[in-house]
Each structure stands twice: as structure tokens, then as C-alpha cells.
C-alpha positions as CSV (number, residue, x, y, z in Angstrom):
1,M,67.7,45.2,149.9
2,T,65.2,44.7,152.7
3,D,64.0,41.2,153.8
4,V,60.6,42.0,152.2
5,Q,62.2,43.1,149.0
6,S,64.3,40.0,148.8
7,V,61.2,37.8,149.1
8,Y,59.6,39.6,146.2
9,Q,62.6,40.0,144.0
10,R,64.2,36.6,144.3
11,G,64.5,34.8,141.0
12,L,64.5,38.0,138.9
13,D,67.1,37.6,136.2
14,G,69.4,40.6,136.2
15,P,71.5,40.7,133.0
16,P,70.2,39.3,129.7
17,L,70.3,35.6,129.3
18,G,72.7,35.9,126.3
19,P,74.3,38.4,123.9
20,N,72.2,40.7,121.8
21,R,71.9,38.7,118.6
22,R,69.6,41.1,116.8
23,G,71.5,44.4,116.9
24,T,69.9,47.7,117.7
25,K,66.2,47.8,117.3
26,R,63.9,50.8,117.3
27,V,61.3,50.2,120.0
28,A,58.2,52.4,120.7
29,I,56.6,52.4,124.1
30,V,53.2,54.0,124.5
31,G,52.7,55.4,128.0
32,A,55.0,57.0,130.5
33,G,53.4,55.4,133.6
34,A,55.1,52.9,135.9
35,S,55.0,50.0,133.4
36,G,56.2,52.1,130.4
37,L,59.1,53.6,132.4
38,C,60.1,50.2,133.7
39,N,60.2,48.7,130.2
40,A,62.0,51.7,128.8
41,K,64.7,51.4,131.5
42,Y,65.4,47.7,130.8
43,L,65.4,48.1,127.0
44,L,67.7,51.1,127.2
45,Q,70.1,49.2,129.3
46,A,70.1,46.4,126.7
47,G,71.1,48.9,124.0
48,F,67.8,49.5,122.2
49,D,66.7,52.7,120.6
50,V,63.7,53.5,122.7
51,T,61.0,56.2,122.2
52,V,58.3,56.7,124.8
53,F,55.1,58.4,123.6
54,E,53.1,60.1,126.4
55,I,49.7,61.6,125.8
56,G,50.1,64.2,128.5
57,S,52.8,66.5,129.8
58,Q,53.7,64.5,132.9
59,I,55.5,61.3,133.9
60,G,53.6,58.9,136.1
61,G,50.3,58.0,134.4
62,M,47.8,56.9,137.0
63,W,49.9,58.2,139.8
64,C,49.9,61.8,138.6
65,Y,47.0,63.4,140.4
66,N,44.9,65.6,138.0
67,N,47.2,64.4,135.2
68,D,46.5,66.6,132.1
69,S,46.3,63.4,130.1
70,G,42.8,62.9,131.5
71,R,43.6,59.2,132.0
72,S,44.3,59.2,135.8
73,S,41.7,57.9,138.2
74,A,43.6,59.1,141.2
75,Y,41.7,60.9,144.0
76,R,43.3,63.3,146.5
77,T,43.4,60.9,149.4
78,L,44.7,57.9,147.3
79,H,47.4,55.8,148.9
80,I,48.9,52.7,147.3
81,N,47.8,49.4,149.0
82,T,51.3,47.9,149.5
83,S,54.0,49.1,151.7
84,R,56.9,51.2,150.3
85,G,59.3,48.2,150.8
86,V,57.1,46.0,148.6
87,T,56.1,48.8,146.1
88,R,59.6,50.0,145.1
89,F,61.4,48.8,142.0
90,S,64.3,46.4,142.8
91,D,67.0,48.9,141.9
92,L,65.8,52.2,143.3
93,D,64.4,53.0,146.7
94,F,62.0,55.7,147.6
95,D,63.4,58.9,149.0
96,P,63.5,59.3,152.8
97,D,60.5,61.5,152.9
98,T,58.2,58.8,151.6
99,Q,55.6,57.6,154.0
100,P,55.1,53.9,154.9
101,F,52.2,53.6,152.4
102,P,53.1,56.0,149.6
103,D,50.3,58.3,148.4
104,H,50.0,59.5,144.8
105,Y,52.3,62.4,145.5
106,D,55.0,60.0,146.7
107,M,54.4,57.7,143.8
108,H,54.6,60.5,141.2
109,R,57.8,61.9,142.8
110,Y,59.3,58.4,142.8
111,L,58.5,57.7,139.2
112,V,59.9,61.1,138.1
113,Q,63.1,60.2,140.0
114,Y,63.2,56.7,138.5
115,A,62.9,58.1,134.9
116,G,65.6,60.6,135.6
117,H,67.9,58.2,137.4
118,F,67.9,55.6,134.5
119,G,68.0,58.0,131.6
120,V,64.4,57.5,130.5
121,T,63.2,61.1,130.6
122,P,65.1,62.3,127.5
123,R,63.4,59.5,125.6
124,I,59.9,60.6,126.4
125,R,57.9,62.6,123.9
126,F,55.3,64.5,125.9
127,N,52.0,65.7,124.5
128,S,52.1,62.9,121.9
129,R,48.8,61.1,121.6
130,V,49.1,57.9,119.6
131,A,46.1,57.6,117.3
132,A,47.0,54.2,115.7
133,V,49.5,51.3,116.0
134,R,49.3,49.1,112.9
135,P,51.4,46.4,111.3
136,A,53.4,47.3,108.1
137,F,54.5,43.7,107.3
138,D,53.3,40.3,106.4
139,P,53.8,38.2,109.6
140,A,54.1,35.0,107.5
141,R,57.1,36.2,105.5
142,E,58.6,39.4,106.8
143,P,60.3,40.7,110.0
144,P,58.1,42.9,112.2
145,V,57.6,46.5,111.2
146,W,55.1,48.6,113.1
147,E,53.7,52.0,112.3
148,V,52.9,54.4,115.0
149,E,50.7,57.3,113.9
150,L,50.3,60.3,116.1
151,A,47.2,62.5,116.4
152,G,48.8,65.1,114.2
153,G,49.1,62.6,111.4
154,S,52.9,62.0,111.5
155,V,53.9,58.3,111.2
156,E,57.0,56.5,112.3
157,R,58.2,52.9,111.9
158,F,59.5,50.7,114.7
159,D,60.8,47.1,115.0
160,A,58.6,46.6,118.1
161,V,55.9,48.4,120.0
162,L,55.1,48.0,123.7
163,L,51.6,49.2,124.8
164,A,51.7,50.4,128.4
165,T,48.6,52.5,128.4
166,G,46.9,50.8,131.4
167,H,43.4,49.4,131.9
168,L,42.0,51.8,134.6
169,T,41.0,54.7,132.4
170,T,37.8,54.1,130.5
171,P,34.9,53.7,133.0
172,L,32.6,50.7,132.8
173,H,29.1,52.0,133.3
174,V,26.2,49.8,134.5
175,P,23.2,50.9,132.4
176,E,20.8,50.4,135.3
177,L,22.7,52.8,137.4
178,L,22.6,55.5,134.8
179,A,18.9,55.9,135.5
180,F,19.9,57.8,138.6
181,G,20.4,60.8,136.3
182,D,21.9,64.1,137.8
183,G,24.2,63.2,140.7
184,Y,25.6,60.1,139.1
185,L,29.3,59.8,138.6
186,H,31.8,57.0,138.1
187,A,34.6,56.6,140.6
188,H,37.0,57.6,137.8
189,D,35.7,61.2,138.1
190,Y,35.8,61.3,141.9
191,R,38.6,63.6,143.2
192,E,37.8,64.9,146.7
193,P,35.2,64.7,149.5
194,E,34.3,68.4,149.9
195,P,31.5,68.5,147.2
196,F,29.7,65.8,149.0
197,V,29.5,67.3,152.5
198,G,26.0,66.9,153.9
199,K,24.7,64.7,151.1
200,R,23.1,61.3,151.0
201,I,25.6,59.1,149.1
202,C,25.3,55.6,147.6
203,V,28.6,54.0,146.6
204,V,28.2,50.9,144.4
205,G,31.1,48.4,144.5
206,V,33.4,46.9,147.1
207,G,36.8,47.2,145.5
208,N,39.6,49.4,146.7
209,S,38.2,52.6,145.1
210,A,34.7,52.0,146.4
211,C,35.9,51.5,150.0
212,D,38.3,54.4,149.9
213,I,35.6,56.7,148.5
214,A,33.0,55.6,151.0
215,S,35.4,56.1,153.9
216,D,36.4,59.5,152.4
217,V,32.9,60.9,152.3
218,C,31.2,59.2,155.2
219,V,32.5,61.4,158.0
220,T,30.8,64.6,156.6
221,S,27.9,63.1,154.6
222,R,24.3,62.9,155.8
223,R,24.3,59.2,155.0
224,T,26.7,56.8,153.2
225,V,25.6,53.4,151.9
226,L,28.1,50.9,150.4
227,V,26.6,48.4,148.0
228,A,28.5,45.1,148.0
229,R,26.9,42.8,145.4
230,S,29.2,39.9,146.3
231,G,31.2,38.6,149.2
232,V,34.5,40.3,149.9
233,V,37.8,39.8,151.7
234,I,39.1,43.2,153.0
235,L,42.8,43.1,153.9
236,P,44.0,45.4,156.7
237,K,46.8,47.8,156.0
238,L,48.5,47.2,159.4
239,M,48.7,44.2,161.7
240,F,50.8,43.7,164.8
241,G,52.3,47.2,164.0
242,R,53.6,46.0,160.6
243,A,52.4,46.6,157.1
244,F,50.1,43.7,156.2
245,T,51.8,43.2,152.9
246,D,55.2,42.9,154.6
247,I,53.7,40.0,156.6
248,T,52.1,38.3,153.6
249,A,55.3,38.6,151.7
250,Q,56.7,36.0,154.0
251,I,53.8,33.7,153.0
252,Q,53.7,34.2,149.3
253,R,56.4,31.8,148.4
254,P,56.3,29.2,145.6
255,Y,57.2,26.3,147.9
256,I,54.2,27.0,150.2
257,P,51.1,25.3,148.7
258,R,48.6,27.7,147.2
259,K,45.7,26.4,149.4
260,L,47.8,26.8,152.5
261,R,48.8,30.4,151.5
262,Q,45.2,31.2,151.1
263,K,44.2,29.8,154.4
264,L,47.0,31.6,156.2
265,I,46.0,34.9,154.7
266,R,42.3,34.4,155.4
267,F,43.2,33.5,159.0
268,L,45.1,36.7,159.4
269,V,42.2,38.7,157.9
270,W,39.9,37.0,160.4
271,L,42.1,38.0,163.3
272,A,42.0,41.6,162.1
273,H,38.4,41.9,161.1
274,G,36.5,38.9,162.4
275,D,33.6,37.5,160.4
276,M,32.9,39.8,157.4
277,T,29.3,38.8,157.4
278,A,28.9,40.5,160.8
279,L,29.6,43.8,159.1
280,G,26.7,43.1,156.6
281,F,28.6,41.6,153.7
282,K,27.6,38.4,151.9
283,P,29.8,35.3,152.6
284,A,32.8,35.1,150.2
285,T,31.8,31.9,148.5
286,A,34.0,32.3,145.5
287,L,37.5,33.8,145.0
288,S,37.6,37.4,144.0
289,H,40.2,40.2,143.7
290,V,40.9,41.2,147.3
291,T,40.3,44.7,148.7
292,S,42.7,46.5,151.0
293,N,41.6,49.3,153.2
294,A,42.6,50.7,156.6
295,T,39.4,52.3,157.8
296,V,36.3,51.0,156.1
297,T,35.5,48.2,158.6
298,T,35.8,50.7,161.5
299,D,33.5,53.1,159.6
300,I,31.0,50.3,159.2
301,A,31.3,49.4,162.9
302,Y,30.8,53.1,163.8
303,R,27.7,53.2,161.5
304,R,29.2,55.9,159.4
305,I,28.7,53.5,156.5
306,A,25.7,51.1,156.0
307,V,26.2,48.0,153.9
308,K,23.6,46.8,151.4
309,Q,23.9,43.5,149.5
310,G,22.6,44.6,146.1
311,I,20.3,47.0,144.2
312,E,16.9,45.9,142.8
313,S,16.0,49.1,140.9
314,V,17.0,52.7,140.4
315,N,14.1,55.1,139.8
316,G,15.6,58.6,139.6
317,H,17.2,59.3,142.9
318,R,15.2,56.6,144.7
319,I,17.1,53.3,145.1
320,R,15.4,50.0,146.1
321,F,17.9,47.6,147.6
322,A,17.9,43.8,147.6
323,D,16.6,43.7,151.2
324,G,13.4,45.5,150.1
325,T,14.3,48.9,151.6
326,E,14.1,52.1,149.6
327,E,16.0,55.3,150.1
328,E,16.5,58.7,148.4
329,F,20.1,59.8,147.6
330,D,21.7,62.9,146.3
331,T,24.7,61.2,144.7
332,L,25.4,57.7,143.3
333,I,29.1,56.9,142.9
334,A,29.6,53.9,140.7
335,A,32.9,52.1,141.5
336,T,32.0,49.5,138.8
337,G,35.3,49.0,137.2
338,Y,36.8,49.8,133.8
339,R,36.6,48.8,130.2
340,I,39.9,47.9,128.5
341,D,40.4,50.4,125.7
342,L,42.6,49.4,122.8
343,D,41.1,51.6,120.1
344,M,44.5,52.4,118.7
345,L,45.0,48.8,117.6
346,P,43.2,47.2,114.6
347,Q,40.6,44.6,115.6
348,E,42.4,41.9,113.6
349,V,45.5,42.4,115.7
350,V,44.1,42.5,119.2
351,Q,40.4,42.4,120.1
352,V,38.9,43.1,123.5
353,R,36.4,40.3,123.8
354,D,33.3,39.8,126.0
355,N,33.8,40.6,129.6
356,N,37.1,42.5,129.1
357,R,38.9,39.4,127.9
358,L,42.3,39.7,126.1
359,D,43.7,36.7,124.3
360,L,47.4,37.3,125.1
361,Y,50.1,34.7,125.6
362,M,51.4,35.2,129.2
363,R,49.2,38.3,129.3
364,I,51.6,39.9,126.9
365,V,51.8,38.6,123.4
366,P,49.0,38.5,120.7
367,P,49.6,35.3,118.7
368,G,50.4,35.9,115.1
369,W,51.8,39.4,115.5
370,P,55.5,39.4,116.5
371,G,57.0,42.6,117.8
372,L,53.8,43.7,119.6
373,F,53.6,43.4,123.4
374,L,50.9,44.6,125.8
375,M,52.4,45.4,129.2
376,G,50.5,45.6,132.5
377,F,47.1,44.4,131.4
378,F,46.4,42.3,134.5
379,N,45.1,42.5,138.0
380,T,47.2,40.9,140.7
381,D,47.5,40.4,144.4
382,T,50.7,42.2,145.0
383,A,52.6,45.4,144.1
384,L,52.4,46.1,140.4
385,N,55.9,47.5,140.0
386,M,57.5,44.2,140.9
387,V,55.4,42.3,138.3
388,F,56.2,45.0,135.7
389,E,59.8,44.2,136.2
390,H,59.3,40.6,135.6
391,Q,57.3,41.3,132.4
392,A,60.0,43.8,131.2
393,R,62.8,41.3,131.6
394,W,60.7,38.6,129.9
395,V,60.0,40.7,126.9
396,R,63.6,41.9,126.7
397,E,64.9,38.4,126.0
398,F,62.6,38.0,123.0
399,L,63.6,41.3,121.6
400,L,67.3,40.5,122.1
401,G,66.8,37.2,120.2
402,N,67.8,35.2,123.2
403,A,64.4,33.5,123.4
404,T,61.9,32.2,120.8
405,L,58.1,32.3,121.2
406,P,56.1,29.1,120.8
407,S,54.1,28.5,117.7
408,D,50.9,30.5,117.3
409,A,48.8,27.3,117.9
410,D,50.7,26.5,121.1
411,M,50.3,30.1,122.3
412,R,46.6,30.0,121.7
413,Q,46.3,26.7,123.6
414,A,48.3,28.2,126.5
415,I,45.9,31.2,126.5
416,A,42.9,28.9,126.6
417,D,44.4,26.8,129.4
418,R,45.2,29.9,131.5
419,A,41.7,31.3,131.0
420,G,40.1,28.0,131.9
421,W,42.0,27.7,135.1
422,Y,41.1,31.2,136.3
423,N,37.5,30.7,135.2
424,S,37.4,27.7,137.4
425,Q,38.8,29.6,140.4
426,Y,37.3,33.1,140.3
427,R,33.9,34.7,140.0
428,D,32.8,35.3,136.4
429,T,33.2,39.1,136.1
430,A,35.0,41.5,133.8
431,R,37.6,42.2,136.4
432,H,38.6,38.6,136.8
433,T,39.3,37.9,133.1
434,I,42.6,39.6,133.6
435,E,43.3,38.3,137.2
436,E,46.7,36.8,138.0
437,E,47.9,35.4,141.3
438,H,51.4,36.7,141.3
439,V,53.2,33.6,142.7
440,R,51.7,31.5,139.9
441,Y,52.3,34.1,137.2
442,L,55.9,34.8,138.1
443,T,56.7,31.1,138.2
444,D,55.1,30.7,134.8
445,L,57.0,33.6,133.4
446,K,60.3,32.0,134.5
447,T,59.2,28.6,133.2
448,T,58.1,29.9,129.8
449,L,61.3,32.0,129.4
450,K,63.5,29.0,130.2
451,A,61.7,27.0,127.6
452,A,61.9,29.9,125.1
453,A,65.6,30.2,125.6
454,A,66.1,26.5,124.9
455,R,63.8,26.6,121.8
456,P,65.7,26.6,118.4
457,R,65.8,30.0,116.8
458,P,63.5,30.0,113.7
459,Q,65.1,30.3,110.3
460,S,62.4,32.5,109.0
461,A,62.2,36.3,109.4
462,R,59.4,35.9,111.9
463,A,61.9,35.6,114.8
464,A,60.6,38.1,117.3
């Protein structure tokens, strides 16, 4: 294991905390992307009867370019933001042909290898769209039984269901931008730069996809404008000849105070890019999900990309910006985020609230509904695969009967406390309602699991 990997993986519990007290359970996992595969691997190793339902014909979810599931937002030039040493799962390395920052081809190949290596592939039912997941039990009196209904009408029963469908699939459209009409598209539908050669392009947003797409099209476009409605911190990909995430891995440690970690990373970003306002961005006065990009700051410095700080109005293809200027564009690309889509679940079980908020204990458990777990519904500041592993091992202990959830009231209070803390730290946007700083989150996962393992097992059938 590399030094970087040891930093990120330390504290992961390997084997279960105790014996399997619940016998073999039937567990359904919805989605064969990175999170679904990771959960399947850990539950298979613990002896569960696992079935993975995949809507398309491919492993990899988001990371399968042009996935026939229709749910992938990957574009041809997409690379992951973290280095291969940080991105890998703890127990399987990338193959030698993988580049330092894996692209979607590397990631798809790796996930196929991971599923095959750990025996997950035979458990996947491809071309199986889940139409509904619903409880078939009284949670006050009976053990969990969940029905999974497929699009063809067939229904199967499981002791537990893990939803790993992702939250980067259903575009979130800003109504004002739709007034652009023909030539409007959401970043979800962007695939390659060739259709935009010679065009005047406005990209709205300043997240990873927005900056990637702007840099993708700016070299051959007639003009490219990037609209950044708020301040931003753009992390470099490389620094001092090393992957920036390899450097920050040495800083992101629980014993280093949060404020100091933030200051150190901001200082490194300043060394790489200088004052972001000099590039035309607003000052970053409030915390937001960071952006990582290798080239956009250079493209701005070379004037391939112009930065605007907001849009006042859209009148057909004519856009008026916050600085009072107006321009005509051929294309408007809205990198405006995604709406969490849980239409397969009844509203009384899990409801997506205003601003994309999900009321889940530890971002995973809906209070009052044992046996249902939502996996990967968060944004974080590090490699997702590592956090997926922590979530998978946390859930495994509850399914094994080695840990007991708090009362519904206590879970709801913990949810409110967590939401309150993040609301006090981050900008009030749909993206940040599921934000998690990974050092804090992983520490809390370990703390709550330790408490859950010490909690008396309930006498009722509600033990999850």
C-alpha cells in the first residue's frame, strides 16, 4: 500500500466487528456503479445472498462513457479529479496501464476488474430496471421485508435493500436559462467538443464539469464565456511535480485542526494560482464545494475563456450579464447541477425535500425504516471510492447484527444537528445540502459505529 493510500485507508475496519448473528440475509443492491459494486463485495464476503440490479448492460455506472443506461454524465475527455493512488479501492490496485489521473476508460476498466476479482459480476442482473422499492412489513412490529419490483412487473422480496443509484443523473435546470431556446443543453448531455467548433459558447457554472467543458471547447470556439455566480477555489491537478491530492492527503488528518487544514490548502492553491479574483472570479467569502482543474486558469489567462460574475437576463440567444454587458451566443451549456431522483421509493419512506435535502442518519439510514440504506448520496472533498468503502463496512455491521441503530428520535436529532452544522459552514445551495468533509464524516462513521456496537440489541423484531 502506498504512503498516500495508507493515509486515506487508516482506521478502516477490515473483518466484521463480531460474528454473523443474523444468519444469511437476502440483500438487493440497486446499481452496479462504484458504490454498488463496493457494497456487494463487502456483503458477499460477509456471507449474504446478494443480488445487484443494473438498469443497463454495463458495469461502471457514471464511469461507463455512453452507458446504455442513459444515466452517465461522462464526457469523452473526463478524468477523475484524484490521483490513481488515492482513487483506488483499498484492496485492488489499478492495472499498470492506468494513467496518473484515470480517465473514464481507466475507471470503467478498473470497476469491471474489481467486480470480476471479488465475484460480484455473477450476482449482477443486467437490463433490470427497478420500478419500485417498497416496504412489505410493519416497522413497529415486524422484521424488515422489502419488495423490489422490476419494470416488467416481477416482484421479489429481500431482507434489506441498498440504493446505489447515484445523484448525478437527473439534470437540475434553471428556468431562466431555458429561455435561451434552441442551442441550450445541460452539462449532462455534453459529450465532445467537435459540435461546438467555431461557435459562441456560454457555460454557466464553476464546478468541475463547467470548467472541464469550458476548457474543452475554448480552443476551437469563436468565444467562450464562463459564468461564475459565486466565488470559487480551483485546486490544481499537479504541484511540485506531484498530484495535488497526494500532497493534500498528508494534510487531511483528523489530528490536524480543521481550520489549519483549510488554511494550508488555501495557501497551496494561492501558490499555484495566485489571487482568484485576478482571473475575474468573485472572492470566495463562504465555503463551497471545491473545483479541481488542470487547465482552466491558464485558459483564462490566455483569454481563451472570459469570466463573467452572473447573468441578469436571457432573451433568446442574447444574454445580459451582471456587469451590464450583452452578447449573442450560439450555445448555452448549463452546468447547474443535478436533482436527486428517488422516484422508485414511496414518499412516506424517503422524501427529497427542498434544495435536494435528504433526511438520512449518517447520510445512509432513513429513520423508521430498518433494512433500507441509501449509499453514496453525498458530495465530498476526496476520492469517492474510499468513502464508499467506509459506508459499506458501516452498513455491513448493522446487517450482521453486530451493531444497533439509535432510536428514531435520536437519529432525527442527529440529522438535524448535522444539517445545522453544514448550513452554518457552507453556502445555501442544493449542492451543499449533501456536502460532507471527509475527515469529519469518516470520524463520525467510526464514532457512531463504535457506539452502535456497544448499544444493547433490541428485543423486538425491529433489529436491523
